[in-house]
C-alpha positions as CSV (number, residue, x, y, z in Angstrom):
1,X,0.0,0.0,0.0
2,X,1.1,3.5,-0.7
3,X,0.6,6.4,1.7
4,X,-1.2,9.5,0.4
5,X,-3.9,12.0,1.4
6,X,-7.6,11.2,1.2
7,X,-9.1,13.2,-1.6
8,X,-12.1,13.9,0.6
9,X,-10.7,14.6,4.1
10,X,-7.1,15.3,3.2
11,X,-6.2,13.0,6.1
12,X,-3.4,10.5,5.8
13,X,-4.7,7.5,3.9
14,X,-3.5,4.4,2.0
15,X,-3.9,3.5,-1.6
16,X,-5.0,-0.1,-1.6
17,X,-5.3,-0.5,-5.3
18,X,-5.1,1.5,-8.5
19,X,-6.4,0.6,-11.9
20,X,-7.0,2.6,-15.1
21,X,-10.6,3.1,-13.9
22,X,-10.3,3.9,-10.2
23,X,-8.1,4.3,-7.1
24,X,-9.1,2.5,-3.9
25,X,-8.4,4.4,-0.7
26,X,-8.4,3.4,2.9
27,X,-9.1,6.5,5.0
28,X,-9.5,6.5,8.8
29,X,-12.6,8.7,8.5
30,X,-14.1,7.6,5.2
31,X,-13.3,3.9,5.4
32,X,-12.4,1.9,2.3
33,X,-13.8,3.4,-1.0
34,X,-13.0,3.6,-4.7
35,X,-13.1,6.8,-6.7
36,X,-12.8,7.1,-10.5
37,X,-10.5,9.4,-12.2
38,X,-13.5,11.0,-13.9
39,X,-15.1,11.8,-10.6
40,X,-11.9,13.3,-9.2
41,X,-11.7,15.5,-12.4
42,X,-15.3,16.6,-12.2
43,X,-15.1,17.5,-8.5
44,X,-12.0,19.6,-9.1
45,X,-11.0,21.3,-5.9
46,X,-14.3,20.7,-4.1
47,X,-14.0,17.9,-1.4
48,X,-17.5,18.6,-0.3
49,X,-18.8,17.4,-3.7
50,X,-16.7,14.2,-3.2
51,X,-18.0,13.7,0.3
52,X,-21.6,13.9,-0.9
53,X,-20.9,11.5,-3.7
54,X,-19.2,9.1,-1.3
55,X,-22.3,9.2,1.0
56,X,-24.5,8.2,-2.0
57,X,-22.0,5.4,-3.0
58,X,-21.9,4.1,0.5
59,X,-25.7,3.9,0.7
60,X,-25.9,2.2,-2.7
61,X,-23.2,-0.4,-2.0
62,X,-24.3,-3.9,-1.1
63,X,-23.1,-5.4,2.2
64,X,-19.4,-6.2,1.8
65,X,-19.0,-4.3,-1.4
66,X,-16.5,-1.4,-1.6
67,X,-18.4,1.9,-2.4
68,X,-17.4,3.3,-5.8
69,X,-17.6,7.1,-6.4
70,X,-17.9,7.2,-10.2
71,X,-20.1,10.2,-10.7
72,X,-20.4,13.6,-9.1
73,X,-22.6,16.7,-9.8
74,X,-20.2,19.6,-10.3
75,X,-21.1,23.2,-9.7
């Protein structure tokens, strides 16, 4: 695992996996989640947008499934 900052909370986090489609983070506050490169680009410099998208992804994830943030509403 690679140490980095969580794109949502800016806390120290770990990158658990990285593919062409997403990066999987393990953050002490957010837990384990995946976020697509497209979602990061759309959110820009707005962690509140990512936090809202993560909440939606967590609610949509099946039990035991890692939440995936793959869409955000920008603006």
